[in-house]
Residue frames relative to the residue before (quaternion, step in Angstrom):
aa qw qx qy qz dx dy dz
M 1.0000 0.0000 0.0000 0.0000 0.00 0.00 0.00
N 0.1284 -0.7856 0.6040 0.0406 3.52 -0.92 1.02
L 0.1058 -0.7585 0.6404 0.0580 3.62 -1.06 0.79
Y 0.1506 -0.8300 0.5364 0.0250 3.51 -0.42 1.38
Q 0.4619 -0.6519 0.5336 0.2772 3.46 -1.11 0.85
T 0.3339 -0.7566 0.5274 0.1946 3.55 -0.92 0.93
S 0.7820 0.0904 -0.0917 0.6098 3.57 1.36 -0.14
S 0.6221 -0.5473 0.3434 0.4422 3.65 -1.02 -0.13
G 0.6797 0.4781 -0.3784 0.4077 3.48 -1.26 0.46
T 0.4220 -0.7324 0.4837 0.2271 3.51 -1.26 0.44
L 0.7650 0.4425 -0.1915 0.4270 3.55 0.93 -0.90
N 0.7382 0.1872 -0.1744 0.6241 3.51 1.34 -0.04
N 0.4294 0.6884 -0.4389 0.3861 3.49 0.19 1.28
S 0.2857 -0.7067 0.6085 0.2207 3.50 -1.39 0.13
Y 0.2091 -0.7832 0.5776 0.0961 3.57 -1.07 0.74
A 0.1217 -0.8320 0.5411 0.0089 3.55 -0.59 1.22
N 0.4834 -0.6475 0.4924 0.3234 3.59 -1.18 0.44
E 0.7671 -0.4005 0.2419 0.4390 3.57 -1.25 -0.02
S 0.6593 0.5038 -0.2892 0.4773 3.56 1.32 -0.50
G 0.5726 -0.5967 0.3770 0.4172 3.56 1.28 -0.10
Q 0.5147 0.6466 -0.4160 0.3795 3.62 1.22 -0.06
V 0.3758 -0.7381 0.5159 0.2186 3.54 -0.64 1.14
I 0.1740 -0.8114 0.5543 0.0638 3.61 -0.73 1.10
Y 0.8003 0.1141 -0.0483 0.5867 3.55 1.05 -0.77
K 0.1106 -0.7585 0.6370 0.0819 3.52 -1.22 0.64
V 0.1425 -0.7871 0.5985 0.0449 3.55 -0.96 0.91
S 0.0267 0.8201 -0.5691 0.0529 3.59 -0.65 1.02
T 0.0039 -0.7959 0.6034 -0.0494 3.58 -0.88 1.00
P 0.0761 -0.8132 0.5764 0.0233 3.61 0.11 1.23
H 0.3602 -0.7191 0.5551 0.2123 3.54 -1.10 0.79
K 0.1429 -0.8096 0.5655 0.0662 3.53 -0.80 0.98
F 0.5893 -0.5964 0.4135 0.3550 3.60 -1.10 0.63
S 0.6044 0.5797 -0.3549 0.4157 3.53 1.14 -0.52
G 0.5046 -0.6563 0.4247 0.3665 3.58 1.23 -0.36
R 0.5570 0.5770 -0.3995 0.4441 3.55 1.22 -0.19
V 0.0692 -0.8046 0.5897 -0.0069 3.56 -0.80 1.05
T 0.0396 0.7934 -0.6053 0.0513 3.54 -0.74 1.09
T 0.2631 -0.7417 0.6013 0.1381 3.58 -0.97 1.00
T 0.1582 -0.7669 0.6171 0.0779 3.51 -0.92 0.88
V 0.1543 -0.7798 0.6052 0.0431 3.51 -0.80 1.14
S 0.0788 -0.8272 0.5561 -0.0185 3.60 -0.50 1.22
R 0.1661 -0.7774 0.5964 0.1114 3.61 -1.09 0.60
I 0.5605 -0.6088 0.4502 0.3353 3.54 -1.14 0.65
V 0.2355 -0.7527 0.6028 0.1209 3.49 -1.09 0.84
P 0.3644 -0.7238 0.5280 0.2540 3.64 -0.59 1.05
S 0.4807 -0.6587 0.4840 0.3173 3.63 -0.95 0.78
D 0.5849 -0.5606 0.4388 0.3886 3.54 -1.20 0.46
Y 0.1006 0.7907 -0.5970 0.0914 3.55 -0.87 0.92
E 0.2491 -0.7410 0.6047 0.1523 3.50 -1.31 0.45
P 0.4451 -0.7155 0.4744 0.2548 3.52 -0.57 1.20
P 0.5678 -0.5855 0.4451 0.3697 3.63 -0.98 0.67
R 0.4353 -0.6838 0.5130 0.2826 3.54 -1.03 0.70
E 0.5548 -0.5720 0.4768 0.3711 3.54 -1.23 0.48
E 0.1209 -0.8000 0.5860 0.0444 3.54 -0.89 0.91
D 0.4947 -0.6400 0.4945 0.3180 3.54 -1.11 0.58
S 0.0039 -0.7851 0.6190 -0.0219 3.52 -1.06 0.77
E 0.7052 -0.4238 0.3280 0.4642 3.57 -1.22 -0.02
L 0.7025 0.4474 -0.2598 0.4887 3.59 1.19 -0.58
G 0.6424 -0.4683 0.3580 0.4897 3.60 1.26 0.07
N 0.7513 -0.3559 0.2671 0.4873 3.55 -1.32 -0.13
H 0.0704 -0.8061 0.5859 -0.0445 3.48 -0.85 1.09
K 0.1793 -0.7734 0.6033 0.0759 3.53 -0.90 1.05
S 0.4499 -0.6884 0.4997 0.2720 3.55 -0.85 1.06
A 0.5720 -0.5971 0.4483 0.3396 3.52 -1.19 0.69
R 0.6333 0.5702 -0.3313 0.4051 3.59 1.14 -0.56
S 0.4841 0.6742 -0.4246 0.3618 3.58 1.33 -0.17
E 0.6861 0.4684 -0.2757 0.4835 3.59 1.17 -0.39
E 0.6343 0.5737 -0.3223 0.4058 3.55 1.22 -0.20
V 0.2456 -0.7310 0.6196 0.1464 3.52 -1.24 0.57
D 0.3257 -0.7601 0.5354 0.1718 3.55 -0.77 1.02
F 0.1480 -0.8010 0.5748 0.0779 3.61 -0.28 1.21
K 0.1398 -0.8028 0.5763 0.0621 3.61 -0.85 0.98
D 0.5082 -0.6888 0.3841 0.3461 3.57 1.23 0.46
R 0.3617 0.6670 -0.5523 0.3454 3.54 0.93 1.01
F 0.1136 -0.8165 0.5657 0.0201 3.58 -0.85 0.94
A 0.1413 -0.7863 0.5993 0.0508 3.54 -1.11 0.82
P 0.5729 -0.6054 0.4158 0.3640 3.63 -0.91 0.73
L 0.2576 -0.7562 0.5886 0.1241 3.52 -0.93 1.02
G 0.7658 -0.2307 0.1713 0.5753 3.57 0.99 -0.78
Y 0.2950 -0.7402 0.5810 0.1661 3.57 -1.37 0.13
I 0.1639 -0.7456 0.6380 0.1009 3.47 -1.21 0.61
D 0.1447 -0.7784 0.6067 0.0715 3.62 -0.61 1.11
W 0.2374 -0.8108 0.5210 0.1216 3.58 -0.26 1.27
K 0.1017 -0.7759 0.6223 0.0222 3.49 -1.02 0.96
T 0.4081 -0.7335 0.4887 0.2381 3.55 -1.15 0.53
F 0.8142 0.2513 -0.1064 0.5124 3.57 0.77 -0.99
V 0.7220 0.2814 -0.2091 0.5965 3.57 1.28 -0.13
S 0.6883 -0.4784 0.3307 0.4336 3.55 -1.27 0.16
S 0.4936 -0.6112 0.5348 0.3111 3.57 -1.17 0.76
V 0.3084 -0.7476 0.5588 0.1839 3.55 -1.21 0.43
M 0.2021 -0.7666 0.6024 0.0929 3.53 -0.96 0.96
R 0.0893 -0.7651 0.6368 0.0326 3.64 -0.92 0.96
Y 0.1910 0.7893 -0.5481 0.2004 3.55 -0.48 1.23
N 0.8556 0.0355 -0.0375 0.5151 3.54 -0.97 0.89
G 0.7361 -0.4464 0.2552 0.4402 3.60 0.96 0.77
T 0.6532 0.4748 -0.2995 0.5082 3.52 1.39 0.02
E 0.1640 -0.7555 0.6262 0.1010 3.56 -1.08 0.75
V 0.1072 0.7879 -0.5947 0.1187 3.61 -0.68 1.05
K 0.5362 -0.5757 0.5078 0.3511 3.59 -1.29 0.51
A 0.5443 -0.6343 0.4393 0.3293 3.59 -0.96 0.89
T 0.6724 0.5009 -0.3195 0.4415 3.64 0.94 -0.79
K 0.6459 0.5099 -0.3435 0.4526 3.56 1.20 -0.32
Y 0.7202 0.4347 -0.2464 0.4813 3.51 1.00 -0.89
L 0.7531 0.2010 -0.1295 0.6129 3.59 1.05 -0.81
K 0.1251 -0.8330 0.5389 0.0083 3.44 0.11 1.47
K 0.5023 -0.6589 0.4898 0.2715 3.52 -1.16 0.82
Q 0.1437 0.7834 -0.5971 0.0952 3.53 -0.99 0.84
G 0.8302 0.0188 -0.0745 0.5521 3.56 -0.58 1.21
W 0.4561 -0.6827 0.5145 0.2475 3.50 -1.37 -0.06
G 0.2109 -0.7212 0.6398 0.1615 3.56 -1.10 0.77
W 0.7269 -0.3724 0.3196 0.4804 3.53 -1.29 -0.28
Y 0.7970 0.1825 -0.0485 0.5737 3.52 0.99 -0.88
G 0.8417 -0.1107 0.0080 0.5284 3.57 0.29 1.35
R 0.6813 -0.4953 0.3621 0.3992 3.49 -1.39 -0.01
N 0.4851 -0.6439 0.5088 0.3018 3.51 -1.09 0.76
R 0.2878 -0.7767 0.5397 0.1504 3.55 -1.13 0.53
V 0.1604 -0.7948 0.5831 0.0508 3.55 -0.95 0.98
F 0.0642 0.7920 -0.6059 0.0394 3.59 -1.01 0.77
K 0.3907 -0.6835 0.5474 0.2839 3.58 -1.25 0.33
G 0.3786 -0.7564 0.5010 0.1832 3.52 -0.85 1.10
P 0.6871 -0.4959 0.3299 0.4161 3.56 -1.26 0.16
D 0.6354 0.4989 -0.3331 0.4862 3.54 1.30 -0.17
G 0.5827 -0.6163 0.3601 0.3887 3.62 1.26 0.18
K 0.5789 0.5686 -0.3872 0.4377 3.60 1.23 -0.04
E 0.4075 -0.7101 0.5249 0.2326 3.49 -1.25 0.56
Y 0.1311 -0.7984 0.5873 0.0197 3.56 -0.93 1.05
K 0.1633 -0.7992 0.5711 0.0919 3.54 -1.18 0.50
W 0.2558 -0.7307 0.6124 0.1596 3.52 -0.93 1.03
I 0.1864 -0.7728 0.6025 0.0704 3.58 -0.78 1.09
L 0.2194 -0.8017 0.5494 0.0854 3.59 -0.67 1.21
R 0.1505 0.7760 -0.5926 0.1552 3.52 -0.22 1.32
A 0.7916 -0.1805 0.1507 0.5639 3.62 -0.98 -0.70
S 0.7451 -0.0079 -0.0645 0.6638 3.61 1.29 -0.35
S 0.5385 -0.6299 0.4389 0.3473 3.57 -1.18 0.53
K 0.0147 0.7584 -0.6512 -0.0230 3.50 -1.26 0.55
L 0.2906 -0.7484 0.5807 0.1352 3.50 -1.17 0.74
I 0.0099 -0.8002 0.5996 -0.0067 3.61 -0.85 0.97
L 0.5390 -0.5535 0.5115 0.3762 3.54 -1.35 0.28
N 0.2964 -0.8000 0.5058 0.1281 3.51 -0.65 1.20
D 0.4421 0.6923 -0.4587 0.3391 3.56 0.68 1.09
G 0.6674 -0.4935 0.2909 0.4758 3.55 1.29 0.38
S 0.6216 0.5549 -0.3409 0.4353 3.58 1.18 -0.45
E 0.1950 -0.8151 0.4997 0.2188 3.58 1.26 -0.68
T 0.1574 0.8033 -0.5467 0.1761 3.55 1.08 0.82
L 0.3826 -0.7343 0.5144 0.2233 3.59 -0.70 1.08
I 0.1901 -0.7893 0.5809 0.0593 3.56 -0.84 1.08
A 0.7947 -0.1033 0.1162 0.5867 3.58 0.88 -0.98
K 0.0154 -0.7974 0.6031 0.0096 3.61 -1.17 0.50
F 0.3633 -0.7184 0.5635 0.1856 3.47 -1.13 0.86
H 0.1369 -0.7834 0.6016 0.0748 3.58 -0.76 0.98
T 0.3872 -0.7427 0.4969 0.2270 3.57 -0.67 1.08
R 0.6434 -0.5485 0.3706 0.3846 3.55 -1.20 0.40
K 0.2210 -0.7296 0.6336 0.1317 3.58 -1.17 0.73
Y 0.3009 -0.7829 0.5232 0.1509 3.56 -0.79 1.13
G 0.2682 -0.7930 0.5112 0.1948 3.58 1.10 -0.43
L 0.1003 0.8393 -0.5243 0.1034 3.52 0.94 0.93
F 0.7618 0.3185 -0.1638 0.5398 3.62 1.00 -0.79
S 0.7574 0.1591 -0.0918 0.6266 3.60 1.26 -0.38
P 0.2497 -0.8077 0.5131 0.1483 3.66 0.06 1.22
A 0.6092 0.5700 -0.3672 0.4112 3.58 1.08 -0.63
E 0.6748 0.4951 -0.2971 0.4597 3.62 1.17 -0.41
A 0.4561 0.6926 -0.4549 0.3246 3.58 1.29 -0.08
R 0.1617 0.7750 -0.6018 0.1050 3.60 -1.02 0.68
P 0.5202 -0.6331 0.4520 0.3526 3.59 -1.09 0.55
A 0.6182 -0.5030 0.4352 0.4188 3.57 -1.34 0.19
Y 0.0358 0.8121 -0.5819 0.0261 3.56 -1.09 0.59
L 0.3790 -0.6722 0.5942 0.2267 3.50 -1.36 0.54
E 0.1705 -0.7855 0.5917 0.0623 3.48 -0.74 1.18
I 0.0923 -0.7796 0.6188 0.0281 3.56 -0.76 1.10
L 0.3380 -0.7704 0.5122 0.1730 3.53 -0.57 1.18
P 0.6930 -0.4647 0.3296 0.4417 3.69 -1.19 0.28
E 0.6177 0.5688 -0.3418 0.4221 3.60 1.11 -0.74
G 0.7597 0.3536 -0.2125 0.5027 3.62 1.16 -0.37
E 0.4740 0.7255 -0.4206 0.2684 3.54 1.18 0.04
H 0.5849 0.5702 -0.3761 0.4375 3.56 1.30 -0.10
M 0.7716 0.2282 -0.1443 0.5759 3.62 1.35 -0.05
V 0.0898 0.8567 -0.5031 0.0692 3.50 0.91 0.93
D 0.6159 0.5604 -0.3355 0.4406 3.52 1.03 -0.80
V 0.6535 0.5204 -0.2927 0.4652 3.59 0.90 -0.96
I 0.6554 0.5128 -0.2992 0.4669 3.55 0.92 -1.04
F 0.6711 0.5000 -0.3084 0.4522 3.59 0.78 -1.00
F 0.7042 0.4954 -0.2774 0.4263 3.54 0.77 -1.04
T 0.6728 0.4632 -0.2922 0.4974 3.60 0.96 -0.75
F 0.5797 0.5960 -0.3500 0.4314 3.57 1.17 -0.66
I 0.6253 0.5540 -0.3271 0.4416 3.53 0.98 -0.92
Y 0.6732 0.5035 -0.2807 0.4631 3.56 0.98 -0.92
V 0.7468 0.4145 -0.2475 0.4574 3.56 0.66 -1.02
E 0.6179 0.5234 -0.3714 0.4542 3.64 1.07 -0.43
K 0.6012 0.5193 -0.3723 0.4800 3.60 1.05 -0.54
I 0.6491 0.5155 -0.3131 0.4635 3.58 0.89 -0.85
R 0.6761 0.5000 -0.2903 0.4568 3.54 0.88 -1.05
K 0.6465 0.5205 -0.3170 0.4589 3.67 0.96 -0.80
E 0.6474 0.5207 -0.3204 0.4552 3.55 0.99 -0.78
E 0.6587 0.5024 -0.2823 0.4838 3.55 1.01 -0.92
E 0.6273 0.5460 -0.3174 0.4557 3.55 1.06 -0.78
R 0.6566 0.5083 -0.2902 0.4757 3.54 0.91 -0.98
A 0.6494 0.5196 -0.3139 0.4579 3.57 0.93 -0.96
A 0.6556 0.5105 -0.3117 0.4608 3.63 0.94 -0.89
Q 0.6697 0.4962 -0.3068 0.4595 3.60 0.97 -0.84
S 0.6294 0.5338 -0.3182 0.4665 3.59 1.07 -0.70
S 0.6687 0.4943 -0.3105 0.4606 3.53 1.00 -0.80
A 0.6873 0.4803 -0.2850 0.4644 3.56 1.06 -0.71
A 0.5799 0.5998 -0.3933 0.3863 3.60 1.17 -0.39
Protein backbone atom coordinates (compact mmCIF):
# COMPACT_ATOMS: atom_id res chain seq x y z
CA MET A 1 0.00 0.00 0.00
CA ASN A 2 1.35 3.41 -0.99
CA LEU A 3 0.13 6.75 0.37
CA TYR A 4 1.19 9.62 -1.89
CA GLN A 5 1.52 13.22 -0.75
CA THR A 6 -0.64 15.48 -2.90
CA SER A 7 1.55 18.52 -2.15
CA SER A 8 4.76 19.30 -0.30
CA GLY A 9 5.19 19.16 3.45
CA THR A 10 4.15 16.69 6.12
CA LEU A 11 1.91 18.52 8.57
CA ASN A 12 -0.43 20.18 6.07
CA ASN A 13 -1.09 17.67 3.34
CA SER A 14 -3.35 14.98 1.94
CA TYR A 15 -2.26 11.41 1.32
CA ALA A 16 -3.82 9.45 -1.54
CA ASN A 17 -3.69 5.82 -2.62
CA GLU A 18 -2.56 4.54 -6.00
CA SER A 19 -5.97 5.36 -7.50
CA GLY A 20 -5.78 8.98 -6.42
CA GLN A 21 -8.36 8.60 -3.65
CA VAL A 22 -7.38 10.69 -0.64
CA ILE A 23 -7.28 8.43 2.43
CA TYR A 24 -5.76 10.72 5.07
CA LYS A 25 -5.67 14.45 5.63
CA VAL A 26 -3.23 16.21 7.94
CA SER A 27 -3.89 19.75 9.12
CA THR A 28 -1.77 21.93 11.40
CA PRO A 29 -3.14 25.46 11.71
CA HIS A 30 -0.88 28.00 13.39
CA LYS A 31 -2.43 29.93 16.23
CA PHE A 32 -1.37 33.26 17.69
CA SER A 33 -1.42 31.66 21.15
CA GLY A 34 1.56 29.56 20.15
CA ARG A 35 -0.32 26.31 20.73
CA VAL A 36 0.06 24.05 17.72
CA THR A 37 -2.06 20.94 17.20
CA THR A 38 -1.92 18.58 14.25
CA THR A 39 -5.17 16.85 13.32
CA VAL A 40 -4.92 13.58 11.41
CA SER A 41 -8.18 12.62 9.69
CA ARG A 42 -9.15 9.48 7.81
CA ILE A 43 -11.73 8.99 5.10
CA VAL A 44 -15.02 7.43 6.18
CA PRO A 45 -16.68 5.12 3.65
CA SER A 46 -20.31 6.10 3.13
CA ASP A 47 -22.96 3.66 4.26
CA TYR A 48 -23.77 1.26 1.50
CA GLU A 49 -25.56 -2.00 0.95
CA PRO A 50 -23.90 -4.45 -1.43
CA PRO A 51 -26.21 -5.57 -4.27
CA ARG A 52 -27.99 -8.82 -3.57
CA GLU A 53 -27.29 -11.91 -5.57
CA GLU A 54 -29.89 -12.28 -8.30
CA ASP A 55 -30.91 -15.29 -10.31
CA SER A 56 -30.01 -15.21 -13.97
CA GLU A 57 -29.84 -17.62 -16.85
CA LEU A 58 -26.31 -18.44 -15.72
CA GLY A 59 -27.38 -19.17 -12.15
CA ASN A 60 -26.77 -16.99 -9.10
CA HIS A 61 -24.83 -13.93 -10.13
CA LYS A 62 -23.11 -11.35 -7.92
CA SER A 63 -22.57 -7.88 -9.31
CA ALA A 64 -18.98 -6.71 -9.50
CA ARG A 65 -20.03 -3.62 -7.52
CA SER A 66 -20.70 -5.77 -4.45
CA GLU A 67 -17.01 -5.51 -3.60
CA GLU A 68 -16.83 -1.75 -4.03
CA VAL A 69 -17.09 0.95 -1.40
CA ASP A 70 -18.47 4.31 -2.43
CA PHE A 71 -16.22 7.00 -0.98
CA LYS A 72 -17.88 10.41 -0.60
CA ASP A 73 -14.85 12.24 0.76
CA ARG A 74 -16.16 12.42 4.31
CA PHE A 75 -13.36 12.53 6.86
CA ALA A 76 -13.32 11.89 10.60
CA PRO A 77 -10.53 12.71 13.07
CA LEU A 78 -8.21 9.78 13.68
CA GLY A 79 -6.00 11.48 16.24
CA TYR A 80 -4.30 14.65 17.37
CA ILE A 81 -0.75 15.68 18.23
CA ASP A 82 -0.32 18.63 20.58
CA TRP A 83 3.17 19.93 19.91
CA LYS A 84 5.18 21.21 22.86
CA THR A 85 8.56 22.92 22.95
CA PHE A 86 9.99 22.43 26.43
CA VAL A 87 8.01 19.38 27.55
CA SER A 88 6.83 16.24 25.81
CA SER A 89 4.30 16.59 23.02
CA VAL A 90 0.98 14.85 23.61
CA MET A 91 -0.61 12.26 21.32
CA ARG A 92 -4.37 11.67 21.40
CA TYR A 93 -5.42 8.57 19.54
CA ASN A 94 -8.32 6.13 19.77
CA GLY A 95 -9.64 7.74 22.95
CA THR A 96 -6.27 7.61 24.69
CA GLU A 97 -4.03 10.54 25.62
CA VAL A 98 -0.35 9.85 26.19
CA LYS A 99 2.92 11.73 26.20
CA ALA A 100 4.79 11.18 22.96
CA THR A 101 7.99 10.35 24.84
CA LYS A 102 6.15 7.59 26.70
CA TYR A 103 4.48 5.99 23.69
CA LEU A 104 7.33 6.52 21.22
CA LYS A 105 10.33 5.76 23.36
CA LYS A 106 13.80 6.80 22.27
CA GLN A 107 16.20 4.00 21.40
CA GLY A 108 19.56 4.34 19.69
CA TRP A 109 20.50 6.98 17.17
CA GLY A 110 19.55 7.57 13.56
CA TRP A 111 21.18 10.04 11.20
CA TYR A 112 18.66 12.66 12.28
CA GLY A 113 17.86 12.19 15.94
CA ARG A 114 16.89 9.33 18.19
CA ASN A 115 15.03 6.35 16.78
CA ARG A 116 11.56 5.76 18.22
CA VAL A 117 10.15 2.45 19.51
CA PHE A 118 6.49 1.65 20.18
CA LYS A 119 4.26 -1.35 20.81
CA GLY A 120 1.72 -2.04 18.09
CA PRO A 121 -1.88 -3.19 18.57
CA ASP A 122 -0.68 -6.74 17.88
CA GLY A 123 1.59 -6.62 20.94
CA LYS A 124 4.76 -6.56 18.85
CA GLU A 125 7.43 -3.89 19.16
CA TYR A 126 8.28 -1.68 16.20
CA LYS A 127 11.02 0.88 15.60
CA TRP A 128 11.06 3.99 13.46
CA ILE A 129 14.58 4.64 12.17
CA LEU A 130 15.35 8.28 11.38
CA ARG A 131 17.80 8.43 8.50
CA ALA A 132 17.73 10.28 5.17
CA SER A 133 14.14 9.03 5.12
CA SER A 134 12.08 7.36 7.82
CA LYS A 135 11.56 3.62 7.86
CA LEU A 136 9.72 1.30 10.24
CA ILE A 137 11.03 -2.14 11.15
CA LEU A 138 9.96 -4.96 13.43
CA ASN A 139 12.09 -4.51 16.54
CA ASP A 140 12.79 -8.18 17.21
CA GLY A 141 16.26 -8.48 15.72
CA SER A 142 14.97 -9.56 12.32
CA GLU A 143 14.75 -5.93 11.08
CA THR A 144 11.76 -6.90 8.96
CA LEU A 145 10.76 -3.83 6.96
CA ILE A 146 7.21 -2.70 7.72
CA ALA A 147 7.01 0.76 6.15
CA LYS A 148 9.27 3.28 4.45
CA PHE A 149 8.98 6.90 3.38
CA HIS A 150 10.20 7.66 -0.13
CA THR A 151 11.18 11.26 -0.79
CA ARG A 152 9.99 13.12 -3.84
CA LYS A 153 11.73 12.62 -7.19
CA TYR A 154 11.80 15.69 -9.41
CA GLY A 155 12.93 13.97 -12.59
CA LEU A 156 15.14 16.88 -13.66
CA PHE A 157 17.00 14.78 -16.21
CA SER A 158 14.29 12.20 -16.79
CA PRO A 159 10.79 13.65 -16.39
CA ALA A 160 9.28 10.19 -16.68
CA GLU A 161 10.87 9.31 -13.33
CA ALA A 162 9.27 12.23 -11.47
CA ARG A 163 6.91 11.21 -8.67
CA PRO A 164 5.58 12.64 -5.42
CA ALA A 165 6.83 11.60 -2.01
CA TYR A 166 4.98 8.62 -0.55
CA LEU A 167 4.74 6.35 2.45
CA GLU A 168 5.02 2.70 1.48
CA ILE A 169 3.35 0.23 3.86
CA LEU A 170 4.29 -3.37 3.20
CA PRO A 171 1.84 -6.28 3.63
CA GLU A 172 3.42 -7.02 7.03
CA GLY A 173 2.03 -3.70 8.27
CA GLU A 174 -1.36 -3.55 6.59
CA HIS A 175 -3.13 -4.78 9.74
CA MET A 176 -2.27 -1.50 11.50
CA VAL A 177 -2.15 1.14 8.78
CA ASP A 178 -3.74 3.83 10.96
CA VAL A 179 -1.15 3.41 13.71
CA ILE A 180 1.71 3.42 11.22
CA PHE A 181 0.46 6.57 9.54
CA PHE A 182 -0.24 8.41 12.80
CA THR A 183 3.19 7.65 14.26
CA PHE A 184 4.83 8.46 10.93
CA ILE A 185 3.49 12.01 11.07
CA TYR A 186 5.14 12.48 14.46
CA VAL A 187 8.53 10.98 13.64
CA GLU A 188 8.76 12.64 10.23
CA LYS A 189 8.33 16.07 11.82
CA ILE A 190 11.10 15.25 14.30
CA ARG A 191 13.33 13.90 11.52
CA LYS A 192 12.82 16.97 9.32
CA GLU A 193 13.69 19.31 12.20
CA GLU A 194 16.91 17.41 12.87
CA GLU A 195 17.72 17.36 9.16
CA ARG A 196 17.31 21.12 8.86
CA ALA A 197 19.43 21.67 11.98
CA ALA A 198 22.20 19.47 10.55
CA GLN A 199 22.12 21.33 7.23
CA SER A 200 22.29 24.70 9.00
CA SER A 201 25.29 23.57 11.04
CA ALA A 202 27.08 22.38 7.92
CA ALA A 203 26.43 25.63 6.05
